[in-house]
C-alpha positions as CSV (number, residue, x, y, z in Angstrom):
1,M,-8.5,-57.5,-115.4
2,T,-8.7,-58.7,-111.8
3,L,-6.2,-58.1,-109.0
4,P,-6.7,-60.4,-106.0
5,G,-8.1,-58.4,-103.1
6,I,-8.4,-55.1,-105.0
7,N,-11.8,-53.5,-105.3
8,I,-11.7,-52.1,-108.8
9,L,-14.9,-50.1,-108.2
10,A,-13.2,-48.4,-105.2
11,V,-10.2,-47.7,-107.3
12,I,-12.3,-46.1,-110.0
13,V,-14.2,-44.0,-107.5
14,A,-11.0,-42.9,-105.8
15,A,-9.6,-41.9,-109.2
16,V,-12.6,-39.9,-110.1
17,V,-12.5,-38.1,-106.7
18,Y,-8.8,-37.4,-107.3
19,F,-9.6,-36.0,-110.8
20,I,-12.6,-33.9,-109.6
21,L,-10.6,-32.5,-106.7
22,G,-8.0,-31.4,-109.2
23,A,-10.6,-29.5,-111.1
24,V,-11.8,-27.8,-108.0
25,W,-8.3,-27.2,-106.6
26,Y,-7.2,-25.3,-109.7
27,S,-10.5,-23.5,-110.2
28,P,-11.4,-20.0,-109.1
29,L,-13.0,-21.5,-106.0
30,L,-9.6,-22.3,-104.6
31,F,-6.2,-21.7,-106.2
32,A,-6.7,-20.6,-109.8
33,K,-5.5,-17.0,-109.1
34,P,-2.2,-17.9,-107.4
35,F,-1.6,-20.7,-109.8
36,I,-2.0,-18.4,-112.8
37,K,0.1,-15.7,-111.1
38,Y,3.0,-18.1,-110.3
39,R,2.8,-19.8,-113.7
40,G,3.1,-16.4,-115.3
41,A,0.4,-17.3,-117.9
42,N,-3.0,-16.1,-118.7
43,P,-6.0,-18.4,-118.1
44,Q,-6.5,-19.1,-121.8
45,E,-2.9,-20.5,-122.1
46,L,-3.7,-23.0,-119.3
47,Q,-6.8,-24.5,-120.9
48,G,-6.2,-28.2,-121.6
49,Q,-7.2,-30.1,-124.7
50,P,-9.7,-33.0,-124.2
51,T,-6.9,-35.5,-124.6
52,D,-5.0,-33.7,-121.7
53,Y,-8.0,-34.4,-119.4
54,L,-8.2,-38.0,-120.6
55,I,-4.5,-38.5,-119.8
56,A,-4.9,-36.9,-116.4
57,L,-7.8,-39.2,-115.7
58,V,-5.7,-42.3,-116.7
59,G,-3.0,-41.0,-114.4
60,S,-5.6,-40.7,-111.6
61,V,-6.6,-44.3,-112.1
62,I,-3.0,-45.5,-112.0
63,A,-2.3,-43.5,-108.8
64,A,-5.5,-44.9,-107.2
65,L,-4.6,-48.5,-108.3
66,V,-1.1,-48.3,-106.9
67,L,-2.3,-46.7,-103.7
68,S,-4.8,-49.5,-103.3
69,L,-2.0,-52.0,-103.6
70,V,-0.1,-50.2,-100.8
71,V,-3.3,-49.9,-98.7
72,K,-3.9,-53.6,-99.1
73,S,-0.3,-54.6,-98.4
74,V,-0.2,-52.8,-95.1
75,N,-3.7,-54.0,-94.2
76,A,-5.1,-50.5,-93.7
77,T,-8.8,-50.8,-92.8
78,T,-9.8,-47.6,-91.1
79,V,-10.2,-44.0,-92.3
80,V,-7.2,-42.9,-90.2
81,D,-5.1,-45.8,-91.6
82,G,-6.1,-44.8,-95.1
83,I,-5.4,-41.2,-94.6
84,L,-2.0,-41.9,-93.1
85,I,-1.0,-44.3,-95.9
86,G,-2.1,-41.7,-98.4
87,L,-0.1,-38.9,-96.7
88,I,3.0,-41.1,-96.4
89,A,2.7,-42.2,-100.1
90,C,2.3,-38.6,-101.2
91,A,5.1,-37.2,-99.0
92,G,7.4,-40.0,-100.1
93,F,6.8,-40.0,-103.8
94,A,4.5,-37.3,-105.2
95,A,5.6,-34.3,-103.2
96,T,9.3,-35.1,-103.4
97,S,9.1,-35.7,-107.1
98,T,7.5,-32.3,-107.8
99,L,10.0,-30.7,-105.4
100,S,12.9,-31.9,-107.5
101,F,11.1,-30.8,-110.7
102,T,10.5,-27.4,-109.1
103,I,14.0,-26.9,-107.9
104,F,15.7,-27.9,-111.2
105,T,13.4,-26.5,-113.8
106,G,12.8,-23.0,-112.4
107,P,9.1,-22.5,-111.7
108,H,8.2,-20.4,-108.7
109,K,8.4,-22.3,-105.4
110,M,4.8,-21.5,-104.5
111,L,3.8,-23.7,-107.4
112,W,5.3,-26.6,-105.5
113,V,3.1,-25.7,-102.5
114,I,0.0,-25.6,-104.7
115,Y,0.9,-28.9,-106.5
116,S,1.8,-30.7,-103.3
117,G,-1.1,-29.4,-101.3
118,Y,-3.4,-30.9,-103.9
119,Q,-1.5,-34.2,-103.9
120,L,-1.6,-34.4,-100.1
121,V,-5.3,-33.8,-99.9
122,A,-6.1,-36.1,-102.8
123,F,-3.9,-39.0,-101.6
124,A,-5.4,-38.7,-98.1
125,I,-8.9,-38.9,-99.5
126,M,-8.1,-41.7,-101.8
127,G,-6.4,-43.6,-99.0
128,A,-9.5,-43.2,-96.8
129,I,-11.7,-44.5,-99.6
130,L,-9.5,-47.4,-100.4
131,A,-9.0,-48.5,-96.8
132,L,-12.7,-48.4,-96.0
133,W,-14.1,-49.8,-99.3
134,K,-12.9,-53.4,-99.4
């Protein structure tokens, strides 16, 4: 599949970076302890199945592809442009969607902070990659 003006390799790299950042974000290196605490679960309950990781990776590819379309449509070409577009996209869509979910389904509000922090950082990095790598 080709999309005019979209660098598929850049999309794949951005998606893999997004996916790997998630693994680090929710690991003991960063936020595993508060995530487990606010989820009210033990670590074994939170282990995903291989298909869960595959679905997450597909979601990462979709997010990177859509963000690349936005980056292209606004003609973002610098690191700063890409970061800003990533932050705007995250604030407008990802963070607000998880906020509604958090408010109406009852998880601890700190989970929203952890989820949204990951999304903000990930979208900023993806935006920078996609703006620079034409």
